DRENNU-884456 format. One record per residue (C-alpha): z, x, y. Coordinates in steps of 0.25 Angstrom, whole numbers, plus 5000, padded with zeros to 4 digits. Example, Ala and Ser with C-alpha at 12.3 -4.5 7.8 and 13.67 -1.06 7.14 Angstrom:
<nodes>
503150494982
502950554996
</nodes>
This chain:
<nodes>
499148845006
499848965003
500348974988
501848974987
502549074980
503149034968
504249124968
505349054976
506049184979
504949234986
504749094993
506149105000
505949245004
506649324994
505749434989
506649494981
505549584973
505249714982
503749704977
503049594986
501849624993
501949625009
501149525017
500349555029
499949445037
498649455047
498849395060
497849295064
496849325075
497249255089
496249155096
495549215107
495649365103
494449455098
494149445083
495349535079
495149645069
496049685059
496949785064
497049915055
498349925050
499350035057
499450165048
500750175042
501750255051
501950405047
503250405039
504450485045
505150565036
506050465028
507550475027
508250435014
508150295014
509550225014
510150105005
511250055012
511849915012
511049825020
511949695018
512649635007
512649485001
513849444993
514049594991
512549624986
512049724994
510549725001
510149885002
509249935011
508349965000
508249824996
507849805011
506849925010
506249874997
505849735001
505349795015
504349885007
504049764998
503749675009
503349755021
502949895017
501549885019
501749825034
502749915038
501950035034
500849995043
501749945055
501650025067
502950095070
503250025083
503349885074
503949945063
505449935065
505449795071
504549745060
505449815050
506849755055
506249625054
505749635040
507149695036
507849565040
506849485032
507049565021
508549565022
508449395023
507649405009
508649505003
509849425007
509149305001
508849384988
510149424987
510849294988
509949234977
510049354969
511649354968
511549194967
510649224955
511549324948
512649244951
512149134942
511849224931
510149234932
509549354925
508249424926
507849474911
506949594908
505849484904
505949424918
505749554925
504649604915
503849464918
503949494933
503549634933
502349584924
502049484935
502149594946
501249694937
500049584938
500049614953
499949764953
498649844957
497849854943
497849994937
499449994941
500649974932
501849904938
502750044936
501550114943
501450004954
502950004957
503050164957
501850164968
502550054977
503950144975
504650034969
505650054957
505349984944
506749964943
507049894956
505749804954
506449764941
507749734948
506949654958
506249564949
507549544942
508249494955
507049404957
507149344943
508649304945
508349244959
507149164954
508049104942
509049074953
507948994962
507448924949
508748864949
508948834964
507648754963
507648684951
507848564957
506648564966
505648464964
504248494965
503548414976
502948284973
501448254976
501848164988
502548274993
501448384991
500348284998
501348255010
501448415013
499948425012
499848315021
500748345031
500348515032
498748505032
498648645039
499248715027
498048665019
496948685029
496048795031
495448825044
494048865047
493949025045
492949135047
492849275042
492049365051
491749505054
491249555069
490649675076
491249675090
490449755101
491649745111
491249725127
492749725131
492649855137
491149835142
491049875157
489949795161
488849705155
487849815152
489049865140
489349715136
487649685134
487749845126
488749775116
487849645114
486649745112
487649825101
487949695095
486449635094
486149775088
487149765078
486849625074
485249665072
485849765062
486449675052
485449625041
484649745044
484149815030
484949925028
485749895040
487349905040
488249785037
489049705047
490249765043
489649905045
489149885059
490549825062
491249955057
490250045065
490149955078
491249845080
492249865091
493249775084
494249855075
493749745064
492749845062
493549915052
493449805043
491949795046
492149695057
492949585049
493849495056
494349415043
494549275045
494949195056
494849055062
494548975074
495349015086
495649145081
494349215088
493749205102
492949085104
491549155103
491849235091
492449115084
491249035087
490249135081
491149155068
491449005065
489848975067
489149105060
488849095045
489649175034
488749305033
488149295047
488149385060
487949305071
487449355085
488249435094
489349355101
490149395114
491649375115
492549435125
492649565116
491249585114
490049555106
490349515091
489449505078
490149415069
489949415054
490549295047
490949335033
491749195029
492149055033
493148955028
492848815032
494148735036
494648655025
495848565020
496348605006
496248474998
497748434993
497348434979
497048584980
498448614985
499248504979
499848594968
500048724976
500748634987
501648564977
502048704973
502248754987
503048644991
503948654978
504148804980
504448774996
505448674990
506148784982
506048884991
506948785001
507948754989
508148924989
508248935003
509348835003
510048894991
509949044999
510548965012
511748925003
511849074997
511849135010
512749055016
513849085005
513349235005
514149365011
512949435018
513449565024
512749635038
511449545035
510749595047
511049745045
509749825048
509149915036
508650015044
508850055059
507650005068
506450105067
506650145053
505750115041
506350055027
505050095023
505050215014
503850325019
503050295006
503250145003
502150084995
501549964991
502449854986
502349804972
501449664971
502149534972
501949394975
501949384991
502849284996
502049165001
502249095014
</nodes>
């Protein structure tokens, strides 16, 4: 059960602070594939000489302009790291898709901010200082807020303006959602009973391996040689003064996971080929079994951790689940309010692209964004 973000602004996708950490998801390993190693991130493409960035109007909402810099700022905040590591052939398409998602959020932010200011909501210096204090707690030790902001290329004044905007929107949302009631225990229990998958943990194993590949073996002699090499490596383990499993994987494995000492991370049933899965789920933690043969070659497998299948009891999730359902209900109320605002708004050129395809919004020296709570799914 994932924790719910208590800030409804983030819950409806309106991330107004340009300081949230980007989230990078890892794809699950498909069934009937070799134990897949973590693929090294592509090196950032060399930056071409950067032209002076423009800052024209992308669209207007009831006369309020959204500028290229607004989109660029949020692009760097959310996706800076991913974009810098992305292969050039994927960059243009991904960036255009990201821009459209960001424009949708900026429209929502502007609608809410305009409504908040129309209702007279304000942000005091104390409000801003309190938020900066909270952000400072998440900054790496040894750096001040000012130092970290400078290293990230973010202007302090701009941060304070964004915090003030967030504060006004939150005050508006508090009023919009004031009549939303907390769910009673009967509703919470009903949700728990009807969504068992959300509270269950499947059996999982974390393992490392050394692969002696036979995929290019020309004959039975080459296959036998791979088996003999696997047996030889197995014998070396545990010998006094001998190398560790991780060292042997780094030196001898034919799988790219050797860069991580053979680590494959955590996986469940159905994600590895059957022979590999059977060995991994039956071995004890810390144990290295006899070499096993798959279609990819011979593997030495070391199990590093196991998690048994279990269902989290209702009593352990009741409080968090009640809070989550409460936040979801408030989020729906805000979405309904946003729909009303948008239906009355005059939005000009909502689909105008920010940059031509193939050109990057990222400045060449874009750095890590400031830390903030990541949005919860």
